[in-house]
DOPAVO-638482 format. One record per residue: residue number from 1; residue in one letter; x, y, z negated of N, C-alpha, C in turn. Coordinates in nm, 2 decimals. Example, Ala and Ser with C-alpha at 12.3 -4.5 7.8 and 13.67 -1.06 7.14 Angstrom:
DOPAVO-638482
+-----+---------+--------+--------+--------+--------+--------+--------+--------+--------+--------+
: num : residuo :   n.xx :   n.yy :   n.zz :  ca.xx :  ca.yy :  ca.zz :   c.xx :   c.yy :   c.zz :
+-----+---------+--------+--------+--------+--------+--------+--------+--------+--------+--------+
:   1 :       A :   1.32 :  -0.57 :  -0.78 :   1.23 :  -0.45 :  -0.78 :   1.32 :  -0.33 :  -0.78 :
:   2 :       S :   1.28 :  -0.22 :  -0.71 :   1.37 :  -0.11 :  -0.71 :   1.29 :   0.00 :  -0.79 :
+-----+---------+--------+--------+--------+--------+--------+--------+--------+--------+--------+
***
This chain:
DOPAVO-638482
+-----+---------+--------+--------+--------+--------+--------+--------+--------+--------+--------+
: num : residuo :   n.xx :   n.yy :   n.zz :  ca.xx :  ca.yy :  ca.zz :   c.xx :   c.yy :   c.zz :
+-----+---------+--------+--------+--------+--------+--------+--------+--------+--------+--------+
:   1 :       X :  -0.94 :   3.81 :   2.29 :  -1.03 :   3.75 :   2.38 :  -0.97 :   3.62 :   2.44 :
:   2 :       X :  -1.04 :   3.51 :   2.44 :  -0.99 :   3.38 :   2.49 :  -1.06 :   3.34 :   2.62 :
:   3 :       X :  -0.99 :   3.29 :   2.71 :  -1.04 :   3.23 :   2.83 :  -0.96 :   3.10 :   2.86 :
:   4 :       X :  -1.03 :   3.00 :   2.92 :  -0.97 :   2.88 :   2.96 :  -0.98 :   2.87 :   3.11 :
:   5 :       X :  -0.87 :   2.82 :   3.17 :  -0.86 :   2.81 :   3.32 :  -0.83 :   2.66 :   3.35 :
:   6 :       X :  -0.91 :   2.61 :   3.44 :  -0.88 :   2.48 :   3.50 :  -0.82 :   2.50 :   3.64 :
:   7 :       X :  -0.70 :   2.44 :   3.67 :  -0.63 :   2.46 :   3.79 :  -0.63 :   2.33 :   3.87 :
:   8 :       X :  -0.65 :   2.35 :   4.00 :  -0.62 :   2.25 :   4.10 :  -0.50 :   2.29 :   4.18 :
:   9 :       X :  -0.40 :   2.21 :   4.20 :  -0.29 :   2.25 :   4.27 :  -0.25 :   2.15 :   4.38 :
:  10 :       X :  -0.16 :   2.18 :   4.47 :  -0.11 :   2.09 :   4.57 :  -0.05 :   1.97 :   4.50 :
:  11 :       X :  -0.09 :   1.85 :   4.54 :  -0.04 :   1.73 :   4.48 :   0.11 :   1.72 :   4.48 :
:  12 :       X :   0.16 :   1.68 :   4.37 :   0.31 :   1.67 :   4.35 :   0.37 :   1.80 :   4.30 :
:  13 :       X :   0.30 :   1.91 :   4.28 :   0.35 :   2.03 :   4.24 :   0.31 :   2.07 :   4.10 :
:  14 :       X :   0.25 :   1.98 :   4.03 :   0.19 :   2.01 :   3.90 :   0.30 :   2.06 :   3.80 :
:  15 :       X :   0.41 :   1.99 :   3.79 :   0.52 :   2.04 :   3.70 :   0.57 :   2.18 :   3.73 :
:  16 :       X :   0.58 :   2.21 :   3.86 :   0.62 :   2.34 :   3.90 :   0.52 :   2.45 :   3.86 :
:  17 :       X :   0.39 :   2.42 :   3.88 :   0.28 :   2.51 :   3.84 :   0.28 :   2.53 :   3.69 :
:  18 :       X :   0.30 :   2.42 :   3.61 :   0.30 :   2.43 :   3.47 :   0.42 :   2.52 :   3.42 :
:  19 :       X :   0.54 :   2.50 :   3.48 :   0.66 :   2.57 :   3.44 :   0.64 :   2.72 :   3.47 :
:  20 :       X :   0.58 :   2.76 :   3.59 :   0.56 :   2.90 :   3.62 :   0.45 :   2.96 :   3.54 :
:  21 :       X :   0.35 :   2.89 :   3.51 :   0.23 :   2.94 :   3.43 :   0.26 :   2.96 :   3.29 :
:  22 :       X :   0.34 :   2.88 :   3.23 :   0.36 :   2.89 :   3.08 :   0.44 :   3.01 :   3.04 :
:  23 :       X :   0.51 :   3.07 :   3.13 :   0.59 :   3.19 :   3.10 :   0.51 :   3.32 :   3.13 :
:  24 :       X :   0.39 :   3.32 :   3.18 :   0.32 :   3.44 :   3.20 :   0.27 :   3.50 :   3.07 :
:  25 :       X :   0.26 :   3.63 :   3.07 :   0.21 :   3.71 :   2.96 :   0.07 :   3.66 :   2.92 :
:  26 :       X :   0.04 :   3.65 :   2.80 :  -0.09 :   3.61 :   2.74 :  -0.13 :   3.47 :   2.76 :
:  27 :       X :  -0.05 :   3.39 :   2.82 :  -0.08 :   3.24 :   2.83 :  -0.04 :   3.18 :   2.70 :
:  28 :       X :  -0.13 :   3.12 :   2.63 :  -0.11 :   3.06 :   2.49 :  -0.08 :   2.91 :   2.50 :
:  29 :       X :  -0.13 :   2.85 :   2.60 :  -0.11 :   2.70 :   2.61 :  -0.13 :   2.66 :   2.76 :
:  30 :       X :  -0.05 :   2.56 :   2.80 :  -0.06 :   2.50 :   2.93 :  -0.04 :   2.35 :   2.92 :
:  31 :       X :  -0.13 :   2.27 :   2.98 :  -0.11 :   2.13 :   2.97 :  -0.15 :   2.07 :   3.11 :
:  32 :       X :  -0.08 :   1.96 :   3.15 :  -0.12 :   1.88 :   3.26 :  -0.23 :   1.80 :   3.22 :
:  33 :       X :  -0.33 :   1.78 :   3.30 :  -0.45 :   1.69 :   3.27 :  -0.48 :   1.60 :   3.39 :
:  34 :       X :  -0.56 :   1.50 :   3.36 :  -0.60 :   1.40 :   3.46 :  -0.75 :   1.42 :   3.49 :
:  35 :       X :  -0.78 :   1.40 :   3.62 :  -0.92 :   1.41 :   3.66 :  -0.94 :   1.50 :   3.77 :
:  36 :       X :  -1.05 :   1.57 :   3.78 :  -1.08 :   1.66 :   3.89 :  -0.98 :   1.78 :   3.89 :
:  37 :       X :  -0.93 :   1.82 :   3.78 :  -0.83 :   1.93 :   3.77 :  -0.70 :   1.88 :   3.73 :
:  38 :       X :  -0.59 :   1.96 :   3.76 :  -0.46 :   1.92 :   3.73 :  -0.39 :   1.98 :   3.61 :
:  39 :       X :  -0.43 :   2.11 :   3.58 :  -0.37 :   2.18 :   3.48 :  -0.47 :   2.26 :   3.40 :
:  40 :       X :  -0.45 :   2.26 :   3.26 :  -0.54 :   2.33 :   3.17 :  -0.46 :   2.45 :   3.12 :
:  41 :       X :  -0.52 :   2.57 :   3.12 :  -0.45 :   2.69 :   3.07 :  -0.54 :   2.76 :   2.97 :
:  42 :       X :  -0.48 :   2.80 :   2.85 :  -0.55 :   2.89 :   2.76 :  -0.49 :   3.02 :   2.76 :
:  43 :       X :  -0.58 :   3.12 :   2.78 :  -0.54 :   3.26 :   2.78 :  -0.59 :   3.32 :   2.65 :
:  44 :       X :  -0.50 :   3.39 :   2.58 :  -0.54 :   3.46 :   2.45 :  -0.48 :   3.60 :   2.46 :
:  45 :       X :  -0.57 :   3.70 :   2.49 :  -0.53 :   3.84 :   2.51 :  -0.61 :   3.93 :   2.42 :
:  46 :       X :  -0.55 :   4.05 :   2.40 :  -0.62 :   4.15 :   2.31 :  -0.74 :   4.22 :   2.37 :
:  47 :       X :  -0.75 :   4.23 :   2.50 :  -0.86 :   4.30 :   2.56 :  -0.90 :   4.23 :   2.70 :
:  48 :       X :  -1.02 :   4.26 :   2.75 :  -1.06 :   4.20 :   2.87 :  -0.97 :   4.24 :   2.99 :
:  49 :       X :  -0.91 :   4.35 :   2.99 :  -0.83 :   4.39 :   3.10 :  -0.71 :   4.30 :   3.11 :
:  50 :       X :  -0.65 :   4.27 :   3.00 :  -0.53 :   4.18 :   2.99 :  -0.57 :   4.04 :   3.03 :
:  51 :       X :  -0.69 :   3.99 :   3.00 :  -0.74 :   3.86 :   3.04 :  -0.75 :   3.86 :   3.19 :
:  52 :       X :  -0.81 :   3.96 :   3.25 :  -0.83 :   3.97 :   3.39 :  -0.69 :   3.96 :   3.46 :
:  53 :       X :  -0.59 :   4.04 :   3.41 :  -0.46 :   4.04 :   3.46 :  -0.39 :   3.90 :   3.46 :
:  54 :       X :  -0.41 :   3.84 :   3.34 :  -0.35 :   3.70 :   3.33 :  -0.41 :   3.60 :   3.42 :
:  55 :       X :  -0.54 :   3.61 :   3.44 :  -0.61 :   3.52 :   3.53 :  -0.56 :   3.54 :   3.68 :
:  56 :       X :  -0.55 :   3.67 :   3.71 :  -0.50 :   3.70 :   3.85 :  -0.36 :   3.64 :   3.87 :
:  57 :       X :  -0.27 :   3.66 :   3.77 :  -0.14 :   3.60 :   3.78 :  -0.14 :   3.45 :   3.79 :
:  58 :       X :  -0.22 :   3.39 :   3.71 :  -0.23 :   3.24 :   3.72 :  -0.27 :   3.20 :   3.86 :
:  59 :       X :  -0.37 :   3.27 :   3.91 :  -0.43 :   3.23 :   4.05 :  -0.32 :   3.26 :   4.16 :
:  60 :       X :  -0.23 :   3.34 :   4.13 :  -0.12 :   3.37 :   4.23 :   0.00 :   3.29 :   4.22 :
:  61 :       X :   0.01 :   3.19 :   4.13 :   0.12 :   3.10 :   4.12 :   0.12 :   3.02 :   4.24 :
:  62 :       X :   0.24 :   3.00 :   4.30 :   0.26 :   2.91 :   4.41 :   0.20 :   2.77 :   4.39 :
:  63 :       X :   0.14 :   2.72 :   4.49 :   0.08 :   2.58 :   4.49 :  -0.05 :   2.57 :   4.42 :
:  64 :       X :  -0.10 :   2.68 :   4.36 :  -0.24 :   2.67 :   4.30 :  -0.34 :   2.69 :   4.42 :
:  65 :       X :  -0.43 :   2.59 :   4.43 :  -0.52 :   2.59 :   4.54 :  -0.66 :   2.64 :   4.49 :
:  66 :       X :  -0.70 :   2.62 :   4.37 :  -0.82 :   2.67 :   4.31 :  -0.82 :   2.68 :   4.16 :
:  67 :       X :  -0.91 :   2.76 :   4.11 :  -0.92 :   2.77 :   3.96 :  -1.07 :   2.78 :   3.92 :
:  68 :       X :  -1.09 :   2.74 :   3.80 :  -1.22 :   2.77 :   3.74 :  -1.19 :   2.83 :   3.60 :
:  69 :       X :  -1.25 :   2.95 :   3.58 :  -1.23 :   3.02 :   3.45 :  -1.35 :   3.02 :   3.37 :
:  70 :       X :  -1.32 :   2.99 :   3.24 :  -1.43 :   2.98 :   3.14 :  -1.40 :   3.08 :   3.02 :
:  71 :       X :  -1.46 :   3.19 :   3.01 :  -1.44 :   3.28 :   2.90 :  -1.51 :   3.23 :   2.78 :
:  72 :       X :  -1.44 :   3.24 :   2.66 :  -1.51 :   3.19 :   2.54 :  -1.61 :   3.30 :   2.49 :
:  73 :       X :  -1.72 :   3.25 :   2.43 :  -1.82 :   3.34 :   2.38 :  -1.80 :   3.35 :   2.23 :
:  74 :       X :  -1.78 :   3.47 :   2.18 :  -1.76 :   3.49 :   2.04 :  -1.89 :   3.46 :   1.96 :
:  75 :       X :  -1.87 :   3.40 :   1.85 :  -1.99 :   3.38 :   1.76 :  -2.06 :   3.24 :   1.79 :
:  76 :       X :  -2.00 :   3.16 :   1.88 :  -2.06 :   3.03 :   1.91 :  -1.96 :   2.92 :   1.89 :
:  77 :       X :  -1.89 :   2.93 :   1.77 :  -1.81 :   2.81 :   1.73 :  -1.66 :   2.84 :   1.76 :
:  78 :       X :  -1.58 :   2.74 :   1.71 :  -1.43 :   2.75 :   1.72 :  -1.37 :   2.85 :   1.63 :
:  79 :       X :  -1.24 :   2.87 :   1.65 :  -1.16 :   2.96 :   1.57 :  -1.19 :   3.10 :   1.60 :
:  80 :       X :  -1.25 :   3.13 :   1.71 :  -1.27 :   3.27 :   1.75 :  -1.38 :   3.34 :   1.66 :
:  81 :       X :  -1.46 :   3.25 :   1.59 :  -1.56 :   3.31 :   1.50 :  -1.49 :   3.38 :   1.38 :
:  82 :       X :  -1.37 :   3.34 :   1.35 :  -1.30 :   3.40 :   1.23 :  -1.24 :   3.53 :   1.26 :
:  83 :       X :  -1.23 :   3.57 :   1.39 :  -1.16 :   3.70 :   1.42 :  -1.25 :   3.82 :   1.41 :
+-----+---------+--------+--------+--------+--------+--------+--------+--------+--------+--------+
***
């Protein structure tokens, strides 16, 4: 199961948020981004419970002020159609 998270964090703490987030279980990718959000996270877990756990851990990283989570829908494009 795949989910994407957009993170807003306290200005100036983006690198710290990225460093702490990339080591969390089921986090497949983390990138700093420009615009309304500061960090992009891809979660790739084997079941919904693990996705929920990963999202909670991301939201509890210090200096994260808000998140938007977008779960991928199977059968509507991308590499997840092959699974």
